[in-house]
Backbone bond lengths (Angstrom), bond angles and torsions (degrees), N, CA, C in turn:
res aa  C-N    CA-C-N  psi(-1)  N-CA   C-N-CA  omega(-1)  CA-C   N-CA-C  phi
1 X - - - 1.453 - - 1.527 108.08 -
2 X 1.315 115.77 132.46 1.450 121.53 -176.35 1.516 110.42 -113.78
3 X 1.319 116.25 127.64 1.460 121.23 178.51 1.524 108.68 -84.83
4 X 1.332 115.16 128.51 1.461 119.80 -174.85 1.533 111.51 -135.84
5 X 1.311 113.31 157.65 1.459 122.14 167.44 1.527 104.54 -102.02
6 X 1.304 115.79 121.09 1.460 121.76 -172.93 1.526 109.09 -113.68
7 X 1.318 115.43 122.25 1.458 121.66 179.58 1.523 107.45 -106.30
8 X 1.334 115.64 127.27 1.449 120.99 -179.98 1.527 108.38 -123.63
9 X 1.312 116.40 127.84 1.453 119.38 179.36 1.517 110.89 -127.51
10 X 1.339 114.58 153.48 1.457 121.91 -172.22 1.528 109.23 -139.76
11 X 1.322 115.41 159.66 1.465 120.87 177.23 1.529 112.00 -77.25
12 X 1.328 116.31 -28.32 1.466 121.75 -174.52 1.532 108.97 -121.71
13 X 1.333 115.74 133.13 1.462 121.52 -177.51 1.528 113.01 -55.83
14 X 1.315 116.78 -40.87 1.470 119.68 -177.29 1.526 111.77 -61.92
15 X 1.334 117.22 -28.28 1.461 120.35 178.70 1.535 111.15 -65.53
16 X 1.326 117.26 -34.09 1.468 120.55 177.35 1.530 110.42 -64.22
17 X 1.319 116.59 -41.78 1.458 120.34 179.12 1.538 110.83 -69.58
18 X 1.307 116.17 -37.95 1.466 119.10 177.02 1.534 109.53 -64.71
19 X 1.328 116.90 -41.85 1.460 120.66 177.92 1.528 110.84 -61.37
20 X 1.335 116.34 -41.30 1.474 121.34 178.56 1.532 109.46 -56.57
21 X 1.312 116.45 -46.35 1.457 121.95 179.71 1.534 111.71 -66.07
22 X 1.310 116.68 -44.68 1.461 121.01 -178.19 1.533 112.42 -69.01
23 X 1.321 116.96 -35.92 1.474 120.67 178.63 1.535 109.11 -67.01
24 X 1.316 117.09 -37.65 1.472 119.50 174.83 1.524 110.40 -56.63
25 X 1.331 116.03 -42.84 1.470 120.41 178.97 1.532 110.85 -63.61
26 X 1.325 117.39 -40.84 1.462 120.41 177.46 1.521 111.09 -61.38
27 X 1.342 115.64 -38.19 1.463 119.45 178.30 1.528 111.02 -66.98
28 X 1.319 116.10 -46.63 1.479 120.51 179.09 1.526 110.08 -59.81
29 X 1.323 117.76 -38.13 1.461 122.68 178.92 1.530 112.91 -80.66
30 X 1.317 116.79 6.89 1.471 124.03 178.33 1.529 112.81 59.07
31 X 1.314 115.95 28.98 1.460 120.38 176.58 1.524 111.53 -88.02
32 X 1.327 115.63 -19.80 1.457 122.15 170.40 1.516 107.65 -138.45
33 X 1.320 116.06 159.95 1.466 120.71 177.23 1.529 108.27 -119.03
34 X 1.320 115.20 87.64 1.448 121.22 -178.57 1.519 112.11 -84.12
35 X 1.344 115.51 153.09 1.465 122.01 172.74 1.516 110.88 -109.66
36 X 1.339 115.34 -50.95 1.460 121.29 179.72 1.522 108.14 -144.88
37 X 1.339 114.03 153.08 1.460 118.84 178.09 1.524 107.61 -152.34
38 X 1.332 115.73 143.54 1.468 120.02 178.63 1.526 110.42 -144.22
39 X 1.323 114.10 142.64 1.461 121.30 168.39 1.523 104.92 -90.30
40 X 1.325 116.08 124.96 1.464 119.73 -179.33 1.518 110.15 -126.35
41 X 1.331 114.57 147.93 1.454 121.55 177.20 1.511 109.47 -121.71
42 X 1.315 115.58 134.86 1.471 122.46 172.75 1.522 105.11 -91.74
43 X 1.323 116.58 103.33 1.467 121.36 -174.90 1.527 111.33 -56.68
44 X 1.307 115.01 145.41 1.458 122.32 -178.28 1.538 110.24 -106.91
45 X 1.335 115.96 46.09 1.457 120.18 -176.39 1.524 113.22 -114.83
46 X 1.314 116.50 11.30 1.454 120.25 -179.83 1.530 113.96 84.12
47 X 1.330 117.36 -11.51 1.471 120.87 -179.10 1.532 111.35 -88.10
48 X 1.319 117.16 -10.47 1.469 123.05 178.19 1.527 112.34 54.72
49 X 1.300 115.83 46.79 1.455 120.36 177.55 1.526 109.30 -102.11
50 X 1.327 115.25 147.72 1.460 120.98 172.38 1.525 106.64 -104.23
51 X 1.318 114.99 145.96 1.462 120.96 -179.77 1.521 108.13 -128.91
52 X 1.332 116.02 134.70 1.456 120.55 174.58 1.521 107.37 -87.70
53 X 1.327 116.17 115.58 1.467 121.90 -177.00 1.517 112.47 -88.52
54 X 1.322 116.25 -34.87 1.463 121.27 -179.53 1.520 106.87 -151.02
55 X 1.320 116.81 143.95 1.461 121.80 -175.73 1.517 109.17 -141.09
56 X 1.323 115.26 142.73 1.468 120.62 177.82 1.528 108.93 -138.92
57 X 1.331 114.80 129.95 1.467 121.17 172.78 1.518 106.31 -104.06
58 X 1.340 116.09 104.77 1.465 121.37 -178.17 1.534 112.38 -67.19
59 X 1.331 117.70 -22.67 1.464 121.74 -171.38 1.521 113.60 -75.81
60 X 1.317 117.15 -17.73 1.457 119.39 -177.01 1.526 112.03 83.30
61 X 1.325 117.89 6.72 1.469 121.80 -179.40 1.516 113.04 -82.22
62 X 1.318 116.55 2.96 1.464 122.62 179.13 1.521 114.18 55.44
63 X 1.335 116.49 34.49 1.449 117.76 172.03 1.512 108.01 -64.42
64 X 1.304 116.31 144.02 1.450 119.62 172.06 1.522 107.04 -95.29
65 X 1.286 116.49 170.01 1.463 118.47 -179.42 1.522 111.14 -62.04
66 X 1.324 117.14 -31.62 1.474 119.47 -177.43 1.520 112.64 -72.50
67 X 1.315 119.40 -34.19 1.472 119.90 -177.94 1.526 112.69 -97.54
68 X 1.317 115.99 16.95 1.463 120.82 178.28 1.522 109.88 -98.48
69 X 1.318 116.26 165.94 1.458 121.03 174.64 1.534 109.76 -60.36
70 X 1.304 116.00 -40.57 1.472 120.17 178.97 1.530 109.54 -61.75
71 X 1.323 116.44 -44.33 1.464 120.56 177.58 1.511 112.84 -60.57
72 X 1.338 116.93 -36.75 1.465 120.55 177.76 1.526 110.84 -64.46
73 X 1.326 116.80 -44.16 1.468 120.18 179.02 1.517 110.25 -59.63
74 X 1.333 116.54 -48.34 1.466 121.21 -178.71 1.532 110.09 -64.79
75 X 1.326 117.45 -38.91 1.465 121.73 178.88 1.509 112.63 -63.80
76 X 1.318 117.10 -40.88 1.460 120.41 178.88 1.521 110.57 -67.63
77 X 1.334 116.72 -41.38 1.471 120.29 178.67 1.529 111.27 -59.75
78 X 1.324 116.94 -41.83 1.449 120.91 -176.41 1.509 114.22 -90.81
79 X 1.324 117.47 -5.11 1.443 121.45 -177.98 1.516 112.74 -84.25
80 X 1.330 115.28 -174.79 1.463 119.94 -176.96 1.527 113.60 -60.59
81 X 1.330 117.22 -33.57 1.459 119.96 179.94 1.523 110.90 -66.01
82 X 1.330 116.71 -43.92 1.452 120.86 177.96 1.524 111.85 -59.92
83 X 1.331 116.04 -41.02 1.451 120.98 178.91 1.534 109.79 -69.22
84 X 1.317 116.45 -45.77 1.456 121.19 -177.95 1.519 111.85 -61.67
85 X 1.318 115.81 -42.91 1.451 119.32 -177.37 1.510 113.17 -79.81
86 X 1.312 116.87 -10.64 1.455 119.77 176.75 1.516 112.40 58.67
87 X 1.334 116.78 44.56 1.459 120.60 -178.18 1.525 112.00 -57.78
88 X 1.302 115.56 -16.61 1.444 119.11 -177.57 1.518 112.72 -96.79
89 X 1.321 117.22 -20.51 1.471 119.57 -174.53 1.530 110.79 -134.69
90 X 1.308 117.86 26.18 1.452 120.50 -179.24 1.517 110.91 90.16
91 X 1.286 116.86 155.35 1.463 121.56 -174.43 1.519 111.94 -68.85
92 X 1.315 115.49 135.55 1.464 121.47 175.43 1.525 110.99 -95.17
93 X 1.318 117.04 -5.85 1.459 120.58 -174.74 1.519 111.84 -76.89
94 X 1.325 117.05 -42.00 1.458 119.34 -177.03 1.518 110.97 75.01
95 X 1.295 116.43 -150.86 1.463 121.36 -174.74 1.527 110.07 -91.75
96 X 1.296 117.36 75.76 1.454 120.94 177.03 1.505 109.55 -96.98
97 X 1.316 115.28 173.53 1.454 121.11 179.67 1.528 111.12 -61.88
98 X 1.308 117.71 -31.69 1.463 121.78 -176.77 1.527 112.57 -95.17
99 X 1.326 118.16 13.53 1.463 120.60 -173.28 1.522 112.75 -57.61
100 X 1.338 118.04 -41.52 1.459 119.61 -179.25 1.516 110.68 -65.97
101 X 1.326 116.12 -42.74 1.474 120.17 179.34 1.531 109.74 -63.65
102 X 1.310 116.51 -43.59 1.458 120.68 179.46 1.523 110.31 -64.56
103 X 1.325 117.95 -43.90 1.458 121.04 -179.76 1.526 110.66 -59.30
104 X 1.327 117.34 -41.09 1.462 120.70 178.18 1.512 111.80 -63.54
105 X 1.316 116.77 -35.17 1.460 120.84 -178.20 1.514 112.00 -75.77
106 X 1.329 117.68 -15.66 1.458 120.45 -175.43 1.517 114.86 -80.91
107 X 1.297 118.85 -27.84 1.463 119.87 -164.56 1.525 115.16 -55.04
108 X 1.318 120.68 -50.61 1.458 121.33 -179.26 1.527 110.33 -64.27
109 X 1.313 115.90 -37.70 1.448 119.98 -176.86 1.523 111.70 -72.87
110 X 1.326 116.26 -42.76 1.458 119.77 175.39 1.520 110.86 -63.17
111 X 1.304 115.98 -41.52 1.456 121.33 -179.37 1.525 110.31 -60.28
112 X 1.323 116.47 -45.01 1.462 120.80 -179.73 1.522 111.55 -62.79
113 X 1.334 117.00 -41.74 1.463 119.49 -179.67 1.527 111.67 -68.62
114 X 1.333 117.40 -25.94 1.467 119.98 176.24 1.532 110.60 -77.23
115 X 1.333 116.89 -40.65 1.471 120.22 -176.20 1.525 112.63 -73.55
116 X 1.323 116.73 -36.66 1.460 120.86 177.59 1.531 105.51 -115.71
117 X 1.311 115.04 87.72 1.466 122.15 -173.67 1.533 109.93 -73.53
118 X 1.333 114.80 170.23 1.462 120.39 178.33 1.522 110.74 -51.61
119 X 1.326 115.05 133.20 1.451 121.27 178.52 1.510 114.25 83.89
120 X 1.328 118.41 -4.41 1.457 121.16 -179.16 1.534 111.58 -99.62
121 X 1.307 113.92 156.37 1.449 122.66 176.93 1.509 107.94 -121.46
122 X 1.326 116.35 138.65 1.464 121.39 179.33 1.501 111.34 -146.89
123 X 1.326 115.27 -172.23 1.459 121.87 179.12 1.512 109.38 -121.55
124 X 1.323 114.89 147.07 1.453 121.71 166.86 1.527 105.95 -125.06
125 X 1.307 116.07 132.59 1.454 119.90 179.39 1.516 109.52 -136.66
126 X 1.315 114.79 144.15 1.457 121.47 171.08 1.514 105.44 -107.75
127 X 1.330 116.24 124.67 1.462 120.22 -175.72 1.519 110.59 -152.16
128 X 1.317 114.58 157.89 1.454 121.60 170.56 1.515 106.68 -102.99
129 X 1.338 115.51 131.72 1.451 118.70 -175.85 1.521 111.48 -125.36
130 X 1.327 115.17 127.55 1.476 121.67 168.92 1.514 107.58 -92.35
131 X 1.321 114.38 -39.88 1.469 122.12 -173.69 1.528 106.65 -138.14
132 X 1.305 116.77 120.06 1.465 118.84 -176.47 1.536 113.23 -95.26
133 X 1.300 117.93 4.96 1.471 120.51 -175.05 1.519 113.66 -63.81
134 X 1.324 117.97 -41.75 1.481 120.38 -178.74 1.528 111.41 -60.82
135 X 1.324 115.59 -48.14 1.459 119.78 -179.06 1.538 110.68 -67.97
136 X 1.310 116.84 -41.98 1.464 119.94 177.56 1.517 111.12 -58.75
137 X 1.323 116.60 -45.81 1.467 121.23 179.91 1.532 111.38 -59.02
138 X 1.335 115.27 -47.72 1.461 120.68 -179.50 1.521 111.20 -60.65
139 X 1.308 116.50 -53.84 1.464 120.88 -173.14 1.529 112.22 -70.80
140 X 1.321 116.82 -50.34 1.460 119.92 -173.71 1.534 113.18 -83.49
141 X 1.325 117.66 -45.76 1.474 119.77 -175.52 1.526 112.40 -82.76
142 X 1.334 116.48 -51.40 1.459 119.60 -175.62 1.527 113.20 -74.33
143 X 1.346 117.07 -39.39 1.467 120.05 -173.71 1.521 113.90 -109.89
144 X 1.322 118.12 -5.06 1.465 120.86 177.20 1.514 115.37 68.61
145 X 1.330 116.85 23.22 1.461 120.23 -179.67 1.515 112.83 -94.61
146 X 1.314 114.20 -177.92 1.458 121.95 174.89 1.516 107.76 -111.56
147 X 1.318 115.32 153.58 1.458 119.89 179.05 1.527 108.27 -138.02
148 X 1.322 115.25 134.20 1.458 121.73 179.13 1.515 108.50 -131.85
149 X 1.315 115.64 134.66 1.454 120.90 -179.90 1.523 110.27 -112.52
150 X 1.314 115.60 132.33 1.455 122.53 176.79 1.529 107.81 -120.86
151 X 1.305 116.71 142.93 1.462 120.46 178.49 1.527 109.68 -66.67
152 X 1.309 116.32 129.57 1.469 122.95 -177.37 1.528 110.99 -55.45
153 X 1.311 116.29 -44.85 1.484 120.47 -178.91 1.515 110.85 -58.84
154 X 1.314 117.80 -43.22 1.463 121.04 179.76 1.509 111.49 -63.67
155 X 1.319 117.21 -40.52 1.459 121.30 179.74 1.526 110.05 -65.74
156 X 1.343 117.87 -45.09 1.466 119.19 -179.89 1.533 111.09 -64.41
157 X 1.319 117.58 -35.25 1.479 120.42 176.56 1.530 110.07 -64.24
158 X 1.330 116.73 -42.23 1.450 120.00 179.61 1.520 111.99 -66.47
159 X 1.314 117.68 -35.75 1.470 120.81 176.15 1.516 109.39 -64.27
160 X 1.314 117.23 -44.12 1.466 120.45 178.82 1.538 111.57 -61.91
161 X 1.344 116.26 -41.90 1.474 119.96 176.58 1.522 110.45 -60.90
162 X 1.319 115.56 -45.58 1.467 119.77 -178.65 1.527 110.60 -62.76
163 X 1.335 117.45 -40.57 1.464 120.39 178.39 1.528 110.36 -63.66
164 X 1.323 117.33 -41.16 1.470 121.22 179.47 1.529 110.39 -64.56
165 X 1.333 116.52 -44.25 1.455 119.90 178.64 1.525 110.52 -64.42
166 X 1.339 115.69 -41.80 1.457 120.07 179.01 1.523 110.85 -60.55
167 X 1.330 116.52 -40.79 1.460 120.51 177.86 1.525 111.06 -62.58
168 X 1.332 116.54 -43.92 1.475 120.49 178.08 1.528 111.34 -61.82
169 X 1.326 115.51 -43.09 1.463 120.27 -179.70 1.523 110.21 -62.83
170 X 1.326 117.54 -44.25 1.455 121.48 178.91 1.523 111.06 -62.58
171 X 1.338 115.96 -43.95 1.472 119.76 178.58 1.524 111.17 -62.60
172 X 1.333 116.65 -44.27 1.466 120.09 179.29 1.518 111.28 -64.09
173 X 1.332 117.20 -39.69 1.457 120.40 178.20 1.524 110.75 -66.11
174 X 1.315 116.15 -41.53 1.471 120.49 178.49 1.526 109.99 -63.49
175 X 1.332 117.78 -44.71 1.464 121.29 179.14 1.532 110.86 -61.12
176 X 1.327 116.31 -44.60 1.465 120.31 179.11 1.523 111.36 -63.13
177 X 1.322 115.87 -39.60 1.476 121.33 178.48 1.522 110.13 -63.21
178 X 1.311 115.72 -45.27 1.480 120.02 -179.04 1.534 110.78 -66.95
179 X 1.338 117.45 -40.43 1.458 120.92 177.36 1.516 110.70 -62.05
180 X 1.327 116.74 -43.21 1.451 121.54 179.18 1.519 110.39 -63.82
181 X 1.321 115.89 -40.45 1.469 121.08 179.91 1.530 109.67 -64.16
182 X 1.345 116.77 -43.83 1.475 120.93 178.62 1.532 110.35 -60.09
183 X 1.340 116.06 -44.76 1.467 120.66 -179.40 1.511 110.92 -64.47
184 X 1.308 117.79 -38.09 1.465 122.40 179.21 1.518 110.35 -68.70
185 X 1.336 116.51 -40.85 1.475 120.82 -179.00 1.518 112.31 -68.08
186 X 1.333 118.13 -30.73 1.472 121.14 -177.13 1.522 111.45 -84.60
187 X 1.309 118.58 -13.88 1.475 120.67 -179.58 1.484 110.77 -88.77
């Protein structure tokens, strides 16, 4: 059994909600073993924010959307690192010392912004799969959507990289702010 982060995208918003409902039924029928699932929207307001519209923790651990892996991904996308790196409009960093580290941290986030484009609504689910046929049939055949599977371990590694880079960026910004303040105070 392989634990995966599954991204599902659709042409029509209502299909994402229908998929959310149908996937719950697959879980109840033990046809899939889900951990968490969320309906997310990539806002079409120019701010490039993602919003979690509905969230379900299948495990019964009462995770909220914010303390879930899905919430972490969405938080990083909408946080200062996502804005700084310009995941939506190309990198603003350029050729810095940390460019390779930053580039590695971008892949899951860039991928998500490509799959669920501005104005679109989709699903993200964390699940263990023995057989992916039921979910594939539902998403691709019944609802006409796309489905992409990413290895859970790879996604968690990328989140950790992004958090580390975000911490460095915050520290560097704080140091620069304090240096500027010292220079202003001494003049």
